[in-house]
C-alpha atoms as one frame of an Amber mdcrd trajectory, in Angstrom:
protein
 -12.741  10.339  20.826 -10.176  10.320  17.843 -10.903   7.783  15.049  -8.536
   4.938  15.264  -7.493   1.944  13.039  -9.691  -1.285  13.171  -7.922  -3.338
  16.091  -8.848  -6.625  14.893  -7.189  -5.825  11.415  -4.186  -4.343  12.901
  -3.858  -7.567  15.201  -4.455  -9.772  12.188  -1.556  -8.183  10.170   0.884
  -7.979  13.219   0.284 -11.650  14.321   0.468 -13.165  10.637   2.904 -10.643
   9.097   5.309 -13.360   7.783   2.237 -15.123   6.138   0.845 -12.207   4.473
   4.353 -11.116   3.378   4.690 -14.408   1.522   1.359 -14.086   0.124   2.250
 -10.669  -1.509   5.320 -11.660  -2.779   3.873 -14.968  -4.512   1.103 -13.005
  -6.332   2.035 -11.533  -9.744   3.518  -8.033  -9.560   1.083  -5.251 -10.003
   2.233  -4.078 -13.227  -0.935  -2.187 -14.283  -0.658  -0.165 -10.881   3.061
   0.383 -11.573   2.122   1.765 -15.005  -0.187   4.189 -13.573   2.624   5.315
 -11.217   5.064   5.599 -13.914   2.426   7.951 -15.795   1.205  10.241 -12.867
   3.691  10.294 -10.391   6.122  13.157 -10.193   9.595  11.672 -11.260  12.162
  11.204  -8.633   9.854  12.915  -6.052   9.963  12.680  -2.431   7.199   9.702
  -1.795   5.192   8.350   1.020   3.929   4.797   0.826   1.165   4.646   3.275
   0.351   1.188   4.429   3.362  -0.064   2.767   3.100  -3.679   4.322   6.036
  -5.665   3.484   7.530  -3.164   1.373   7.118  -4.792  -1.925   5.907  -1.815
  -3.717   8.077   0.685  -1.820  10.908  -1.294  -3.404   9.545  -0.976  -6.817
   9.287   2.999  -6.031  12.993   3.081  -4.680  14.124   0.988  -7.875  12.496
   3.636 -10.242  14.165   6.606  -8.669  11.454   7.806  -6.105  12.781   8.957
  -3.017  10.774   6.860  -0.951   9.675   6.067   2.690   7.376   3.233   3.620
   4.866   3.760   6.452   2.790   1.085   7.933   0.652   0.981  11.288   1.661
  -2.902  11.946   5.397  -3.365  13.643   5.123  -6.893  12.249   4.907  -5.969
   8.586   7.420  -3.158   9.086   9.903  -5.824  10.364   9.065  -7.711   7.448
   9.774  -4.829   5.029  13.197  -3.955   6.876  14.368  -7.443   6.791  13.340
  -7.845   3.026  14.540  -4.302   1.706  17.329  -2.936   4.438  18.237  -0.289
   1.970  14.991   1.489   2.199  13.551   3.686   5.315  10.392   2.213   6.885
   8.581   4.146   9.542   5.354   3.539  11.810   2.662   5.615  10.935  -1.197
   4.750  11.489  -4.335   5.894   9.526  -6.707   7.772   9.982  -4.708  10.271
  11.710  -1.004  10.093  10.491  -0.256  11.941  13.305   3.490  10.411  13.237
   3.945  12.483   9.820   4.510  16.050  10.161   6.365  16.691   6.676   4.937
  16.778   3.217   5.539  14.729   0.094   5.632  15.318  -3.881   3.837  11.953
  -3.972   1.721  10.005  -1.620   0.389   6.429  -2.454  -1.921   4.329  -0.404
  -2.630   0.964  -2.172  -5.563  -1.069  -0.892  -5.775   0.358   2.758  -8.843
   2.546   2.993 -11.150  -0.602   3.190  -9.485  -1.860   6.332 -10.740   1.424
   8.144 -14.230   1.681   9.652 -16.339   3.718   7.059 -16.547   6.810   9.572
 -12.949   7.055   9.501 -12.366   7.192   5.975 -13.065  11.031   5.385 -10.444
  11.616   8.118  -7.927   9.259   6.515  -8.260  11.216   3.267  -7.942  14.606
   4.716  -4.562  13.343   6.347  -3.189  11.969   3.114  -3.925  15.419   1.471
  -2.375  17.283   4.223   0.973  15.301   3.973   0.803  16.160   0.326   2.460
  19.398  -0.959   0.630  21.492  -3.341   0.508  20.349  -6.880   1.587  16.890
  -5.361   0.118  13.472  -6.537  -1.988  11.226  -4.541  -2.745   7.484  -5.515
  -5.512   5.987  -3.700  -6.965   2.437  -4.152  -9.069  -0.167  -2.208 -10.706
  -3.356  -2.643 -14.625  -2.869  -3.122 -16.878  -4.514  -0.701 -20.542  -4.367
  -1.807 -23.610  -4.273   0.540 -22.572  -4.647   4.219 -19.228  -4.582   5.880
 -17.393  -7.877   5.874 -14.941  -9.330   8.223 -12.448 -12.192   7.158 -12.086
 -15.104   9.460  -8.596 -13.959  10.302 -10.259 -10.686  11.728  -9.591  -8.116
   8.948 -12.360  -5.532   8.384 -13.505  -5.068   4.828 -15.678  -1.964   4.877
 -18.520  -1.107   2.296 -18.718   2.287   1.133 -19.476   4.129  -2.081 -16.544
   5.727  -4.242 -18.468   9.187  -3.741 -17.416   8.903   0.047 -13.868   9.210
  -1.145 -14.246  11.743  -4.064 -16.225  13.895  -1.959 -13.271  14.212   0.498
 -10.928  15.117  -2.243 -12.209  18.714  -2.671  -8.916  20.171  -2.224  -7.597
  18.005  -5.243  -8.324  17.816  -8.938  -9.196  14.052  -9.658  -7.405  13.046
 -13.059  -8.241   9.229 -12.935 -10.844   6.968 -11.660 -11.017   3.192 -12.451
 -12.847   0.241 -11.007 -11.518  -2.963 -12.251 -10.174  -6.383 -11.290  -6.645
  -6.208 -10.114  -4.208  -8.398 -12.350  -2.358  -9.153  -9.440  -4.592 -10.106
  -6.652  -7.795 -10.997  -8.851  -9.923  -8.841  -6.517 -12.279  -5.870  -7.635
 -10.537  -2.549  -6.599 -11.084   0.966  -7.270  -8.353   3.280  -8.076  -8.240
   7.130  -8.028  -5.271   9.504  -9.028  -5.581  13.252  -7.916  -3.471  16.319
  -7.716  -3.478  18.616  -4.971  -4.549  22.131  -5.847  -2.108  24.858  -5.487
  -2.451  27.154  -2.866  -3.875  30.495  -3.545
């Protein structure tokens, strides 16, 4: 059976998309993350924002010259993104398979999404994030860290607990350039971040 996203998490984001969108817009902008993107992403590159939510960060990428498309599994969040940022293309795509995407990108970003997947789906998710990245392209990954056992919020969202090595081991086809485990200045949550370059073929 193919691995799928956590149904309760997807239901929560679809059901309460407007509330989550307001919460994200009310947070301080994640300037520390944007600084990493400016340093490491390929300028003006064709870029996929996987798990784009309401499109806040997709809009930052567009405003800074990246040729970006936002992707999300939640139709409710995509509706929010299209309302807020009608000039940007948003499409539905679902981790871990990303079966809806058959093209490659210069940059792939996936901000605080992995922890919503069952832990046994994370390796497949990373494999598919790398699949849609062209050789020598740049991958940005982050996830909110949960220690001990998996946790589920009252609204149904899953926060999987897993070691960073699960992610780094899955990046065998990439050169890891940056690893950070810190408190996000925007959300106030502990977040692990990785930036990697896909190795050139041959």
